[in-house]
N, C-alpha and C positions, 0 to 999 in steps of 0.2 A: 504494500500500500504506500503510494507516494503522497506526500502532503505538500500542497502548493502554498508558497508564501509570497508576500509582496516585499521586495527589498528597497523600493523607492518610496520615501516618505517625505512629505512636505511638513517641515516643523512649523508650528504656530508659535510666534513669540509669546512669552509669558504675560506681556502686557496687552495681548490681543484677545483676552477673554478665556484662554485655555490655561488651566493650572499647570504648574510645573510637573506634578505627578502625571497629569494627562500627557504631557509631552514625553515624559519618560516611558509611559506605557506604549505610546505610539512608536517610539524609537525601537523598543525591544520587541514589539510585534513584527517589525520588519527586519530585525537583525538576530541571527542565530550565532552564538559565540563559536568561533573556529569553523564557520560554514565553508570558508574557502578551501579548507583541507579535505573535506569529504569528497569522495569520488563516486559514491553511490547516491541514488535518488533520495531526496529528503523524506524521512519517515519510514525507510526500509531498515531491516536488521543490519545490512551492510553500512548504512549511514550512521547508525548509532555506534557500531563497532569502530568505524573510522574516527569518530569523535572521541571515543573512549581511548583508543590506542594513542592518538595524538596528545590528548590531555595528559595521560600518565607518562608519556615520553617527555613532554615539556615540563611537567611538574613532578619530576622524579622524587622530589623530597616528600610529596604528600603522603604516601603510604608509611613513611617513617614517622612523620609527625602525627598523623591521624591513623590509629589502628582501627580499620574498618571492622575487624572481628571482635572488638572489645565491647560492643553495645548490644549483643544478643539479648532479646527479651525486653530491651529498654525502649521507651517511647521517644522517638527522635523526630524533631521538626527541622526541615531545611527551609530557610527563608531565601527567596530568589533561587529556586531549584532549577530554573532553566529547563532543559530537555531531560533532566533527571540522571545525568551521567554518574555523579557521585552518589545520589540517593539510591540508585539501583544497587550500587556496591554495598551500601549499608543494609539494604533489604536482603540481598543475597547472603549476607553474613548474619542475618537473624534479627536485625532491629525492626521494631514496629514503626513504620515510617509515615510521616505526613510531609507533604511538600506544598509550598505556596509560592505564587509568583504573580506579579502585576500584569504579565503578558498572557493574553489568550493563546497566542501562537506557542509559547513555551509550555503552557499547561496541556494543550492538546497533544503536542509532541511527547511530553513526558508520559502522558497516559498511554500513548502508542508504545513508547519504550518499555514501560512496565508490562504491558500486554505481551510484547514479543519475548520478554524475559520471564514470563510466567510468575511474576512477583505481585504480591498484594500491596496496595498503597491507598492513601487518602490524599488526593491531589486537588487543590482548590485555587481558584482565582481570588487573590487577596492582597491587600496592601500591607507590607511588612512593617509599616509605621503605625498601623492600627489593626492589630490582629484580633480576629474573632474567636479567641480561645479564652477559657477561664484562667485565672491566676493559678500558678503551680501545676500546670498541665503536663509538662514534659521533663524527662530526665536529661535530655540533651537538646541544645539548639545549635544548628550549624548554619553559618552564613559566610561562605567563602567567596570573596570578591563581589560583594553586594553593597556594602556600606558606602563605598566610594561613588556609586552610581545613583544613590537615592537622594530625595529632596532634603531630608532631615535625618542625618545619621544618628544624632543624639536621641531622637524619638524612637528610631528602630532599636537602638541599644536598650532604651527603657522598656520596650516591649519584650525584647529577649529576656531581660531580667525578670519582668513580671510573670511571664508564662513558664519560666523554669521552676521546678520544684526546689525546695530548700536543699542545698548541697548539689544541685544540678550543675551541669557543665555547659558552658558556651564555648564554641570553637568558631572563631571569626578571623577574617583576613582583610587587610586594607593594603593599598599601595603606598610605598615609601617614597616621599618626595625627595629624599636625599639618597636615592639608590643609584646604582651603576646604570640601570636601564633608562631612568629619567634623564640622567646626564648625557648618556650616549645618544638618545633620541634627539636632543637639542643640538649636540655637536654635529651629528651626521644629517640633521634635518630630515629625519624619518619619523613620521607620526606614530604614536602608540596606537595599539588596537583600541577602537571605540573612542578615540580622542574627540570625535564629533558628537558624542552622546550629549544629551541636554545637561547632564551633571557628570563630571569626572573630577573628584577631589582627592588629592594625595595628602598624606599625613606624615608627621615626624613620629618617631617612637614615643617621645614624651607626650605628644598630643594624643596619641592612641591610648597610652596608659591613663591619662586624665579622663578620657571618655569612658573608661571601664572602672572608674574609682568606686562605684557602688558594690562591686564584687569583693568577696572576702579574700580571694587569692587570685592573682593574675600571673601567668607565665608568658613572656614575650619571646618569640623566636623569629628573628629575621631569616628569610629563606628566599629561594628562587634565584639561582645564580646562572650564568650564561650556559646555554646548550645551543647546538646548531639550529638555525631557523629553517623551517620548511615553508614559511609563510611569505618570505621576501625573496627576491631574485635580483640578478644584476651584480655589478662590481661591488656595491656596498655590502650586499649579502655575502659575496665571496670573501671580502676582507673581514667581515664579522665572523664568518664560520671558520676560516682557516688561519686567521691571525689573532683576532681579539679573544675568541673563546678559549683558545689554547693558552695564550699568555695570561689571561685573567685567572684561569684555573690552576696556574702554577703558584699563585699567591696563597699562603696559608689562610684557611677560612677564619682563623682567629683575628686576622687583620681586617678582612673585608666583610665580616658578618654584618656589621651595622649598615652596610650598603645593599643588603638584599632587597630585591624589588617587592617581595611580599613580606608584610609584617604579620606573622601568625600570632594569635593569642588563644590561650586556653584559660578560661576564667571560671572560678567556682562561685556560685551564689552564696 
């Protein structure tokens, strides 16, 4: 089953009567993360396999930081679940999963992904800044790469805290404004993925810690260091793949860790 999407969207300025959240919804209805990598038709098993393989090649750190096997039998909510790549992994490992997203395109594709993988789920169209769940509902809330694209990140963190059970765990990620990738994109004049989104905000480690100050315990791990790109082509991509990646990765991680593009946080309520 192929799913047709529209990739061309006319953005309405926020002063033109359309709310910022509506602009965000429209943008993500027309954009699937890493779509350019997929070689199979949208909505097919091959399509979801393409996205899964690419994601976990690019984010090699993720299974080290997030043990997908550790949440068997626990109620896990993903905010901004997209097409469900990570959420399917949690479900296959035994978590009782709920996924929400602002985008109808994402939720429809996530439902198809779960159907193809024979996994149960509760997938809902919902604003992560105003969740329709009771207080203390979930053991785990996962939001990887979502806070930087939402209208009010502080409101979303407040909702994450509210719906977590006491001693529940939040696993969240934002982009690091003092990262190697942010610097390199400006130096080489290559736009970041989704730099045209209605909201794309980057944070320092200290800013991110302050946003999580309601939690009783917070562990911060900067991650996402250079791997060869399959998204870009041409001379800049060749220089990046065969010069920069190799040289950067000779530097001990202890020196460059604060420059990781992804700031991961595990926070206990």
